[in-house]
N, C-alpha and C positions, 0 to 999 in steps of 0.2 A: 487426533490424539495429542495431548500435551498443550493444547491451546490455552486452557485455563491456567496452567502453571506458568506459561509464557506471559500471559497478560498480567498475572500477579508479579512476576519477575520484573516486567517493564515498570509497573507501578512502584515496586520496591526501589527501583533505580531512580525514582522521581521523574519518570518520563510520562508525557501525556498519552493517553490511550483514547483514540477516536474510532468508532465503528461507522463505516460508510457503506451503504449498499443501495442498489436501485430496486431491491426487493420491496414488496408491499409490507405494510406494518405487521400483518399476521405472521409472515415468514420471518421477519426480523425478531419478533417476540419469541418465536420458536427457537431461533438461534441463540438469542440472549438467555433463554431458559436453559438450554443445553450448556452454554458456556458458564452460566451462574457466576458472572463477574461484574455485575452492575456496580459493585462497590469500587471498582478500579477504572471504570469507563468515565471519561470526562465529558464526552460529547458523542452524539449519534446523528448520522445523516441517513435519510431513507428516501424512497421514491416520492413520498408526500411532500418533500422539501423542494421538489423541482417540478416543472411542467412536463418535461420529457426525460425519459430514461436514456441510458447508453444505447446507441453510440453517440448521442449528444453529450457534450462535455459538462453539462450543468452539475451533475452529482459530484464530479471531481472538483469543480470550482468551489462548490459549497464545502466540501471536505477540507480543501486547502484553507478556505476562510476560517473554518472552525478550528483548524490546527494552528492558524496564524503563521503559515509559511507560504512562500511564493512558489510558482511552478518550477523555477530553477532549483529550488531546494527540496524537491520531491522526486521519488522514483516509485512508479506504480508497478505492482506485480499482479498479473491476471492470467487467465487461461482461455479467454474468448476473443474472437475477432472484434466484437463490439467494445471490449476493454481497450484494445489497441487503438481503435478508431476514436473513442472518446478521449483517450490520452493525447493522441495526435492533435485533435481539435483544441484541446486545452493547453497544448505546449508542454506536456509532462512526459518525461522519458518513461517508457514502459518495458518491462521484462515479461516474457511469456513463459508459461509452463505448459507442458504437454499433458495436463491432467484433465482437460475439458473436452477431449475427443477431437480436437482440431490439430492439424498437422503443422509442423514447423514452417513450411513454405507459406502456408496460409497466414499464420501469425505474423511472419516477417513482412509479407506483402501488405498486411493491414496496418503495420507500423511499429511492431515490437522491435526494439533495439537489439535484443538477443533473446534466444529461446533455450530453455533447459528442459531436460527429460522430466524433471519433477522437482519438488522442493528440496529433496536430498541432494540432487546434483547442483542446484543453485547454492545451497548452503555450503557444499564442499568447495565451491569456487566463488564464494561471496566477495572476498577481497579483490578478485580479478573481474568481478561483474560491474555492471553499470552503477550499482550501489556503491561499490568501492571507489569507482572513478568519480562519482558525484561528490563523495566526501573529500577526496583529494583535491578536486577542483574548488570546492567551497573553502577549504583550508588556505588556498592560494589567493582568495579574493578579499582584499582588505576592506572593501565596502560591505561585505556580508558578515552577519553575526553567526559565526560557526556554532554558537550555543543554541541556535534556533533552527536546526535541521530536522525535517520530517520525511517520512517515507509513507507511501500509500500502496494499497493493494486491494484487490477485490476477489471474491470467490475464494479459491484455494490460495491465492496470492496473499491472503491475510496471514497465513502461517509464515510466509517468508518475511512479511513486515515484522512479525514478532521475532523471528530468528535474526533479522537484521538489527533490531533493537537490542537483542541480547549480545550479539557479536560486536556491535559498535556502541555499546552503552555509554562510552565516553564521548561520542560524537553525534549521536542522534537524540533529539529531544522530543519528537512526536512521531506517533505511528497511526496511520489511518487505514483501517481494515474495512 
């Protein structure tokens, strides 16, 4: 709920919206139909764009390329062990949500930097999360362009990408869901 409104809000803030999933094209089309936001989506990455799906890092690397950001400039939000493994292999910080039926210990062992009960818990602690820490780190790096920061997320983590873009609209320029 609210994803469509968040996508439009992100676009209204002149931020790039990129959808990235390792789902096949038919599932992606179903999701896009439900979202009904193609008018604000600047790029899409799906299983057909890579030879292997998560836990291989390929889909994350393609999403970063399409967003035009480096791995240091991204935080991924996901709810599966393979999300954590793919991010670890791609060198992207990952935040876990307990919305995918996987426990906190499993997600942490797979590579999640931190785990939250769900999107509401992460949203309530967004400034204290890895997303807030990344933005603070980027602001201190003279060689990085703070105007080109992106966040990524998969599965239900896409909601958190959009929430991050809303809360940090002055500091995040791309969101990859």
